[in-house]
C-alpha angles and dihedrals in degrees: 000000000000089000092054092049093048088047091053092047092049091048098048101037095072090047092055089050098044094044091052093239126124097183127057093236093067093046089053091051095050089046091052092049089050089050091053092048094050090047090052093048090048089053089050090052092051093050090048089049090054094048092050090049093050089048093050093049087050094053092044092052092048092049089052094046097046113034109190115242126169112261116238112233111235115252090245090078116106116243110190124179132152104241095332125100121220118203146167093026117178131167135196134182120247111189100307097338132087120221119203120199129183149117130278121200118200105227096172126102092246135084114230125204091182127022128176124208131184124211119202129189125202128207124232090266090056097254124129108266098182142324140201139186127233133177138214122205128215101005107163124197112288095012129117126221131185119241137194123195129176128211104200126218096015132093119216090251091062095069139056104204146357139212127206115196135177109244105181143320145184 
């Protein structure tokens, strides 16, 4: 019994000193306020967990409903290139950017180690909306290589047509 009493005294004495209280009433009040704060924080954590779960469910349901598939560009789009043929071009929107993917075939009588192309997109009024350069390495005559080009800051719904042209090569 003495051991238990000594143990309790040794346990509570540092807490009285650390909490800045000399009598037990102040300690109990501080413990009560800590308990309220902890309870409030646990309720906030539960509320945040519920919000996270609902957001995850919403994202999951949207992903199931609308699977992303690259959009096929209509045949009315102009595809220009000097002695290169550009085929199977698709585009898809990623955030605020549009990514073009397709194949380029070298129909020239020359092998290129480095070939630079420029993609230009035009708005509905015919003006240039944006353009970007992309390159293809090691495209020998008669071979086909895949390409990927990004137009930054524009979705595919924001433009009417595009052009891809060979700029230079070596």
